[in-house]
Residue frames as qw, qx, qy, qz and C-alpha x, y, z in Angstrom:
[[0.043, -0.083, -0.803, -0.588, 72.44, -47.76, 90.34],
 [0.015, 0.561, 0.815, -0.147, 69.05, -47.91, 92.11],
 [0.091, 0.664, 0.165, -0.723, 68.79, -44.04, 91.98],
 [0.084, 0.313, -0.583, -0.746, 69.45, -44.21, 88.24],
 [0.070, -0.275, -0.930, -0.235, 66.79, -46.87, 87.81],
 [0.000, 0.657, 0.629, -0.416, 64.29, -44.84, 89.79],
 [0.060, 0.542, -0.134, -0.828, 64.97, -41.77, 87.70],
 [0.142, 0.080, -0.751, -0.640, 64.09, -43.62, 84.54],
 [0.069, -0.440, -0.893, 0.065, 61.03, -45.27, 86.19],
 [0.038, 0.635, 0.411, -0.653, 59.68, -41.91, 87.24],
 [0.086, 0.294, -0.426, -0.851, 59.85, -40.72, 83.62],
 [0.042, 0.246, 0.922, 0.298, 57.35, -43.38, 82.50],
 [0.098, 0.667, 0.686, -0.274, 54.13, -41.71, 83.80],
 [0.034, 0.596, -0.068, -0.799, 55.03, -38.40, 81.87],
 [0.018, 0.062, -0.758, -0.649, 54.21, -40.13, 78.63],
 [0.626, 0.211, 0.194, -0.725, 50.65, -39.61, 77.55],
 [0.517, 0.038, 0.848, 0.113, 49.19, -42.82, 76.20],
 [0.407, 0.550, -0.160, -0.711, 48.70, -41.68, 72.61],
 [0.909, 0.381, 0.008, -0.170, 48.28, -43.49, 69.39],
 [0.675, -0.457, 0.485, 0.317, 51.39, -45.69, 69.50],
 [0.720, -0.127, -0.315, 0.605, 54.32, -45.05, 68.70],
 [0.014, 0.706, 0.022, 0.707, 53.39, -41.39, 69.42],
 [0.315, -0.243, -0.597, 0.696, 53.97, -39.87, 72.79],
 [0.201, 0.111, 0.012, -0.973, 52.01, -36.72, 71.81],
 [0.253, 0.389, 0.873, -0.148, 48.41, -37.52, 72.22],
 [0.099, -0.288, -0.480, -0.823, 45.44, -36.37, 69.84],
 [0.371, -0.033, 0.328, -0.868, 42.03, -35.13, 70.76],
 [0.576, -0.027, -0.634, -0.515, 40.16, -38.04, 69.22],
 [0.489, -0.181, 0.666, -0.534, 37.80, -40.06, 71.40],
 [0.133, -0.004, 0.979, 0.157, 36.12, -43.45, 70.82],
 [0.487, -0.224, -0.424, -0.730, 32.44, -42.50, 70.74],
 [0.618, -0.301, 0.353, -0.634, 29.74, -43.47, 73.21],
 [0.913, -0.090, 0.301, -0.260, 29.91, -47.06, 74.28],
 [0.794, 0.525, -0.298, 0.070, 32.89, -47.97, 72.07],
 [0.800, -0.525, 0.224, 0.188, 36.10, -49.77, 73.28],
 [0.583, 0.703, -0.394, 0.100, 39.71, -49.74, 72.41],
 [0.844, -0.455, 0.209, 0.193, 42.54, -51.98, 73.54],
 [0.452, 0.778, -0.414, 0.139, 46.26, -51.06, 72.82],
 [0.801, -0.508, 0.241, 0.205, 49.19, -53.17, 73.66],
 [0.523, 0.791, -0.256, 0.190, 52.77, -52.38, 72.75],
 [0.854, -0.373, 0.018, 0.362, 56.36, -53.03, 73.52],
 [0.221, 0.929, -0.268, 0.130, 59.59, -51.04, 73.62],
 [0.935, -0.105, 0.009, 0.338, 63.12, -52.40, 73.59],
 [0.107, -0.967, 0.194, 0.124, 65.94, -50.10, 74.57],
 [0.606, 0.590, -0.462, 0.267, 69.62, -50.01, 73.70],
 [0.770, -0.270, -0.405, 0.413, 72.15, -51.17, 76.28],
 [0.114, -0.916, 0.062, -0.380, 72.72, -48.58, 78.89],
 [0.349, 0.397, -0.651, 0.545, 75.69, -48.19, 81.13],
 [0.162, -0.194, 0.719, -0.648, 75.06, -49.78, 84.60],
 [0.629, 0.129, 0.460, -0.613, 71.43, -50.92, 83.88],
 [0.335, -0.004, 0.896, 0.291, 71.80, -52.92, 80.68],
 [0.167, -0.239, -0.648, -0.704, 68.80, -53.46, 78.29],
 [0.334, 0.219, 0.570, -0.718, 65.28, -52.59, 79.30],
 [0.130, -0.299, -0.804, -0.497, 62.01, -53.99, 77.85],
 [0.282, 0.165, 0.411, -0.851, 58.71, -52.23, 78.51],
 [0.098, -0.343, -0.843, -0.402, 55.29, -53.74, 77.76],
 [0.182, 0.163, 0.281, -0.928, 52.35, -51.41, 78.06],
 [0.072, -0.428, -0.862, -0.263, 48.51, -52.14, 77.78],
 [0.181, 0.106, 0.227, -0.951, 45.67, -49.59, 77.77],
 [0.039, 0.479, 0.862, 0.163, 41.93, -50.20, 77.85],
 [0.093, 0.129, 0.043, -0.986, 39.69, -47.32, 76.82],
 [0.115, 0.562, 0.818, 0.048, 35.92, -46.82, 76.75],
 [0.011, -0.314, -0.242, -0.918, 33.96, -43.95, 75.21],
 [0.089, -0.567, -0.685, 0.449, 31.49, -42.23, 77.63],
 [0.215, 0.861, 0.171, -0.428, 29.55, -39.80, 75.44],
 [0.736, 0.618, 0.102, 0.256, 30.95, -38.58, 72.13],
 [0.222, 0.845, -0.288, 0.392, 33.66, -36.29, 73.70],
 [0.413, -0.670, 0.541, -0.298, 34.90, -38.19, 76.70],
 [0.793, 0.161, -0.587, 0.038, 37.03, -41.40, 77.10],
 [0.660, -0.635, 0.350, -0.197, 37.87, -43.25, 80.30],
 [0.729, 0.425, -0.527, 0.095, 41.04, -45.44, 80.39],
 [0.726, -0.614, 0.311, 0.006, 43.22, -47.65, 82.60],
 [0.569, 0.670, -0.471, 0.072, 46.85, -48.34, 81.78],
 [0.842, -0.478, 0.242, 0.066, 49.19, -51.00, 83.06],
 [0.379, 0.787, -0.487, 0.036, 53.00, -51.18, 82.53],
 [0.936, -0.292, 0.142, 0.137, 55.40, -54.11, 82.85],
 [0.202, 0.881, -0.427, 0.005, 59.13, -53.52, 83.01],
 [0.953, -0.162, 0.098, 0.235, 62.09, -55.98, 82.61],
 [0.081, 0.902, -0.422, -0.044, 65.64, -54.93, 82.92],
 [0.954, 0.180, -0.184, 0.154, 68.17, -57.39, 81.60],
 [0.038, 0.772, -0.483, 0.411, 70.84, -57.02, 84.23],
 [0.691, -0.005, -0.678, 0.251, 72.81, -59.44, 86.45],
 [0.019, -0.303, 0.490, -0.817, 72.60, -57.02, 89.43],
 [0.174, -0.370, -0.880, 0.240, 70.25, -57.88, 92.20],
 [0.093, 0.478, 0.288, -0.824, 68.76, -54.41, 91.99],
 [0.069, -0.050, -0.668, -0.739, 67.38, -55.06, 88.50],
 [0.434, 0.198, 0.363, -0.800, 63.77, -54.22, 88.12],
 [0.225, -0.044, -0.837, -0.497, 61.31, -56.71, 86.83],
 [0.021, 0.455, 0.833, -0.314, 57.49, -56.50, 87.31],
 [0.074, 0.765, 0.520, 0.371, 54.44, -54.37, 86.98],
 [0.240, 0.144, -0.182, 0.943, 54.63, -50.68, 87.55],
 [0.200, 0.339, 0.484, -0.782, 52.09, -48.17, 88.90],
 [0.207, 0.549, 0.771, 0.246, 48.63, -48.41, 87.27],
 [0.001, 0.124, -0.078, -0.989, 47.32, -45.28, 85.70],
 [0.153, 0.606, 0.780, 0.021, 43.62, -44.35, 85.31],
 [0.051, -0.355, -0.005, 0.933, 42.33, -41.23, 83.60],
 [0.434, 0.714, 0.526, -0.160, 40.04, -39.48, 81.09],
 [0.265, -0.022, 0.385, 0.884, 40.28, -37.56, 77.89],
 [0.197, 0.744, 0.525, -0.364, 37.80, -34.72, 77.33],
 [0.353, 0.264, 0.428, 0.789, 37.54, -33.02, 73.99],
 [0.048, -0.630, -0.497, 0.595, 36.20, -29.65, 75.13],
 [0.309, 0.738, -0.046, -0.599, 36.42, -27.73, 71.82],
 [0.504, 0.056, 0.748, 0.428, 36.17, -28.85, 68.16],
 [0.377, 0.645, -0.001, -0.665, 35.52, -26.72, 65.15],
 [0.882, 0.456, 0.065, -0.096, 36.38, -29.56, 62.67],
 [0.657, 0.585, -0.333, 0.340, 39.99, -28.66, 61.78],
 [0.159, 0.472, -0.563, 0.659, 41.08, -27.44, 65.16],
 [0.744, -0.508, -0.364, -0.236, 40.27, -29.13, 68.51],
 [0.006, 0.566, -0.593, 0.572, 41.39, -28.89, 72.17],
 [0.801, -0.311, -0.500, -0.108, 41.29, -31.57, 74.89],
 [0.284, -0.666, 0.553, -0.411, 42.23, -32.07, 78.57],
 [0.810, 0.063, -0.584, -0.006, 43.62, -35.29, 79.91],
 [0.390, -0.650, 0.473, -0.450, 43.58, -35.62, 83.69],
 [0.817, 0.059, -0.573, -0.009, 44.97, -38.84, 85.27],
 [0.557, -0.657, 0.410, -0.299, 45.90, -40.52, 88.53],
 [0.622, 0.306, -0.718, 0.066, 48.53, -43.21, 89.15],
 [0.816, -0.518, 0.073, -0.247, 48.22, -45.79, 91.95],
 [0.095, -0.674, 0.727, -0.089, 51.25, -47.27, 93.81],
 [0.979, 0.042, 0.073, -0.188, 50.84, -50.88, 92.42],
 [0.751, 0.468, -0.374, 0.278, 54.48, -51.13, 91.50],
 [0.792, -0.453, -0.172, 0.371, 57.19, -52.11, 94.06],
 [0.137, 0.970, -0.132, 0.151, 59.03, -48.93, 94.77],
 [0.616, -0.626, 0.466, 0.103, 61.76, -50.75, 96.56],
 [0.692, 0.066, 0.595, 0.403, 62.58, -52.43, 93.30],
 [0.057, -0.364, 0.293, 0.882, 62.35, -49.12, 91.36],
 [0.093, 0.343, 0.836, 0.418, 59.03, -50.16, 89.69],
 [0.166, -0.802, -0.507, -0.268, 56.96, -47.28, 91.15],
 [0.034, 0.622, -0.201, 0.756, 56.89, -44.20, 93.33],
 [0.356, -0.225, -0.795, 0.436, 55.16, -45.66, 96.34],
 [0.100, 0.369, 0.347, -0.856, 52.66, -42.85, 96.33],
 [0.395, 0.701, 0.589, 0.065, 49.36, -41.86, 94.60],
 [0.231, -0.305, 0.218, 0.898, 50.17, -39.23, 92.00],
 [0.406, 0.735, 0.527, -0.133, 48.20, -37.07, 89.51],
 [0.329, -0.217, 0.377, 0.838, 48.64, -35.05, 86.42],
 [0.478, 0.748, 0.335, -0.316, 46.89, -33.04, 83.62],
 [0.369, -0.118, 0.539, 0.748, 47.94, -32.64, 79.99],
 [0.401, 0.673, 0.130, -0.608, 46.51, -30.09, 77.55],
 [0.563, 0.155, 0.703, 0.406, 45.95, -31.49, 74.01],
 [0.374, 0.671, -0.030, -0.640, 45.69, -29.55, 70.78],
 [0.548, 0.158, 0.739, 0.359, 45.16, -30.86, 67.27],
 [0.341, 0.661, -0.115, -0.658, 44.97, -29.32, 63.75],
 [0.648, 0.146, 0.711, 0.232, 44.09, -31.24, 60.70],
 [0.351, 0.704, -0.153, -0.598, 44.53, -29.99, 57.13],
 [0.689, 0.437, -0.504, -0.283, 44.19, -32.42, 54.19],
 [0.904, 0.013, -0.424, 0.055, 46.33, -35.39, 54.84],
 [0.378, 0.350, -0.525, 0.678, 48.36, -33.65, 57.58],
 [0.608, -0.706, -0.340, -0.127, 47.70, -33.74, 61.32],
 [0.292, 0.497, -0.445, 0.685, 49.57, -31.52, 63.82],
 [0.688, -0.593, -0.418, -0.016, 49.56, -32.21, 67.48],
 [0.237, 0.502, -0.473, 0.684, 50.94, -30.46, 70.57],
 [0.685, -0.548, -0.479, -0.023, 50.81, -31.32, 74.15],
 [0.129, 0.512, -0.458, 0.715, 51.77, -29.51, 77.42],
 [0.726, -0.530, -0.361, -0.249, 51.23, -30.73, 81.01],
 [0.123, -0.565, 0.622, -0.527, 52.33, -31.13, 84.62],
 [0.796, -0.211, -0.564, -0.069, 52.42, -34.02, 87.00],
 [0.333, -0.693, 0.476, -0.427, 52.74, -34.20, 90.68],
 [0.829, 0.149, -0.535, 0.063, 54.89, -37.29, 91.51],
 [0.542, -0.681, 0.389, -0.301, 55.19, -37.76, 95.23],
 [0.846, 0.240, -0.461, 0.116, 57.88, -40.34, 95.96],
 [0.744, -0.660, 0.099, 0.036, 60.14, -41.83, 98.58],
 [0.850, 0.150, 0.110, 0.493, 63.34, -41.57, 96.68],
 [0.298, -0.649, 0.014, 0.700, 64.10, -37.88, 97.15],
 [0.374, 0.235, 0.548, 0.710, 63.24, -37.04, 93.62],
 [0.159, 0.059, 0.002, -0.986, 61.48, -33.85, 92.34],
 [0.265, 0.353, 0.844, -0.304, 57.82, -34.07, 92.80],
 [0.429, 0.754, 0.297, -0.400, 56.33, -31.39, 90.56],
 [0.426, -0.178, 0.628, 0.627, 57.34, -31.89, 86.86],
 [0.492, 0.633, -0.019, -0.598, 56.38, -30.27, 83.52],
 [0.561, 0.063, 0.736, 0.373, 56.35, -31.96, 80.10],
 [0.415, 0.684, -0.060, -0.597, 55.89, -30.78, 76.44],
 [0.458, -0.071, 0.784, 0.413, 55.85, -32.46, 73.12],
 [0.508, 0.571, -0.006, -0.644, 54.67, -32.01, 69.55],
 [0.520, 0.007, 0.812, 0.266, 54.03, -34.30, 66.53],
 [0.466, 0.437, -0.291, -0.712, 53.13, -34.32, 62.86],
 [0.582, 0.128, 0.803, 0.025, 51.37, -37.15, 61.09],
 [0.343, 0.451, -0.417, -0.711, 51.09, -37.54, 57.31],
 [0.766, 0.174, 0.590, -0.186, 48.80, -40.05, 55.57],
 [0.014, -0.468, 0.669, 0.576, 50.65, -41.29, 52.59],
 [0.253, -0.117, -0.869, -0.409, 48.03, -43.97, 51.79],
 [0.586, -0.453, -0.184, -0.646, 44.51, -44.48, 52.93],
 [0.888, -0.353, -0.296, 0.001, 45.80, -47.18, 55.26],
 [0.746, -0.081, -0.207, 0.628, 49.24, -45.82, 56.23],
 [0.107, -0.982, -0.021, -0.155, 50.35, -42.81, 58.25],
 [0.662, 0.216, -0.322, 0.641, 53.99, -41.69, 58.85],
 [0.423, -0.883, -0.191, -0.064, 54.72, -39.91, 62.10],
 [0.516, 0.331, -0.365, 0.701, 57.37, -37.77, 63.71],
 [0.557, -0.779, -0.268, -0.107, 57.29, -36.80, 67.43],
 [0.453, 0.362, -0.427, 0.694, 59.60, -34.70, 69.63],
 [0.511, -0.758, -0.251, -0.317, 59.40, -34.06, 73.32],
 [0.329, 0.334, -0.592, 0.655, 61.00, -33.29, 76.68],
 [0.613, -0.679, -0.357, -0.188, 60.16, -33.35, 80.37],
 [0.229, -0.821, 0.394, -0.344, 61.62, -31.93, 83.55],
 [0.548, 0.243, -0.760, 0.252, 64.29, -34.14, 85.08],
 [0.732, -0.591, -0.273, -0.202, 63.22, -35.80, 88.26],
 [0.782, -0.208, -0.245, 0.535, 66.73, -35.86, 89.59],
 [0.158, -0.977, -0.067, 0.124, 67.65, -32.65, 91.36],
 [0.581, -0.523, 0.378, 0.496, 71.27, -33.24, 90.66],
 [0.502, 0.284, 0.593, 0.562, 70.72, -33.11, 86.84],
 [0.073, 0.539, 0.033, -0.838, 70.54, -29.85, 85.01],
 [0.192, 0.186, -0.668, -0.694, 69.67, -31.40, 81.72],
 [0.684, 0.159, 0.408, -0.584, 66.10, -32.50, 80.92],
 [0.478, 0.027, 0.838, 0.262, 65.49, -35.71, 79.01],
 [0.490, 0.550, -0.093, -0.670, 64.49, -35.20, 75.40],
 [0.512, 0.051, 0.830, 0.213, 63.66, -37.54, 72.50],
 [0.455, 0.384, -0.333, -0.731, 62.53, -37.84, 68.87],
 [0.616, 0.123, 0.772, -0.096, 60.36, -40.60, 67.49],
 [0.386, 0.355, -0.518, -0.676, 60.02, -41.65, 63.83],
 [0.378, 0.079, 0.908, -0.161, 57.39, -44.37, 62.94],
 [0.334, -0.008, -0.624, -0.707, 54.53, -45.58, 60.92],
 [0.506, 0.122, 0.665, -0.536, 50.88, -46.66, 61.63],
 [0.244, 0.060, -0.777, -0.577, 49.35, -49.16, 59.27],
 [0.523, 0.117, 0.517, -0.667, 45.57, -49.78, 59.47],
 [0.039, -0.001, -0.904, -0.426, 44.57, -52.89, 57.32],
 [0.210, -0.583, -0.764, -0.180, 41.03, -52.60, 58.79],
 [0.179, -0.710, -0.056, -0.679, 39.10, -49.70, 60.19],
 [0.751, -0.630, -0.034, -0.194, 39.15, -51.44, 63.64],
 [0.905, -0.237, 0.071, 0.347, 42.84, -52.49, 63.62],
 [0.220, 0.919, -0.315, 0.085, 46.20, -50.61, 63.74],
 [0.921, -0.101, -0.023, 0.375, 49.64, -52.02, 63.53],
 [0.080, 0.983, -0.128, 0.108, 52.54, -49.77, 64.35],
 [0.834, -0.038, -0.114, 0.539, 56.34, -49.45, 64.51],
 [0.067, -0.987, 0.063, -0.135, 58.64, -46.71, 65.85],
 [0.730, 0.142, -0.260, 0.617, 62.19, -45.73, 66.49],
 [0.300, -0.950, -0.070, -0.047, 62.99, -43.45, 69.43],
 [0.652, 0.334, -0.250, 0.633, 66.24, -41.62, 69.66],
 [0.482, -0.740, -0.264, 0.389, 67.51, -39.94, 72.84],
 [0.333, 0.863, 0.015, 0.380, 68.63, -36.31, 72.28],
 [0.037, -0.757, 0.481, -0.441, 70.81, -36.24, 75.39],
 [0.342, 0.187, -0.885, 0.254, 72.38, -38.67, 78.01],
 [0.347, -0.095, 0.539, -0.761, 69.37, -38.20, 80.29],
 [0.836, 0.137, 0.271, -0.457, 67.34, -40.71, 78.46],
 [0.836, -0.003, 0.514, 0.194, 67.99, -43.91, 76.45],
 [0.184, -0.357, 0.546, 0.735, 70.31, -43.73, 73.43],
 [0.468, 0.125, -0.493, -0.722, 67.66, -45.36, 71.24],
 [0.455, 0.080, 0.831, -0.311, 64.88, -47.88, 71.36],
 [0.235, -0.045, -0.736, -0.633, 62.59, -49.83, 68.99],
 [0.441, 0.140, 0.503, -0.730, 58.84, -49.94, 69.41],
 [0.262, -0.091, -0.787, -0.550, 55.94, -51.95, 68.06],
 [0.307, 0.166, 0.649, -0.676, 52.25, -52.30, 68.97],
 [0.117, -0.342, -0.828, -0.429, 48.75, -53.36, 68.06],
 [0.258, 0.129, 0.380, -0.879, 45.49, -51.43, 68.65],
 [0.111, -0.313, -0.872, -0.359, 42.00, -52.87, 68.23],
 [0.269, 0.031, 0.216, -0.938, 38.61, -51.12, 68.43],
 [0.147, -0.298, -0.905, -0.266, 35.06, -52.39, 68.74]]
């Protein structure tokens, strides 16, 4: 079971920390000197051998110039399982940047390099036990009330569990503003399986909504559905984002 826990834990850093509940990230930045704090949770369906899992994620971002953000992200995992190998605690901390390198108004392109540090206990399947790094290419196209996003990237995940170290990822999303304060989202993605023994790559689809009662505040909900047995059957998500 520990190998299965580790495989799922290794998938966590592949998700760009986008506008929750999206996995696909946009090219937007906070602006020079501005801050953003995101906190959200995800609660999975019951999985064979590992039971339920709850993930709490928090990200602090600061704008440095108009086209660059710096951020740090921390993840806490709780697996509701009676086994002594159940993982409960903080995972690897991630730090990175988002750089919007091209923007013509409707179409924009960005890069998101990041590094993860081995703060999670790899013996309890909460991290890789190694410093890792990755890069994601971000694209965005906006037309009227529609926003289209696409991401592609790669990560080097050294680990002590005999898992694949170089992994790719890809995802795409669409957002539609139905009201001035409300957006509906759909997101689909996949990433290379970290387990050498598995030929199928985990894939998912997310449906959700973002409600912004104030310009500085977002509330969101989402439903993630696994598209194959290499990821969770389904999970529910919710989060809060504040900007100042």
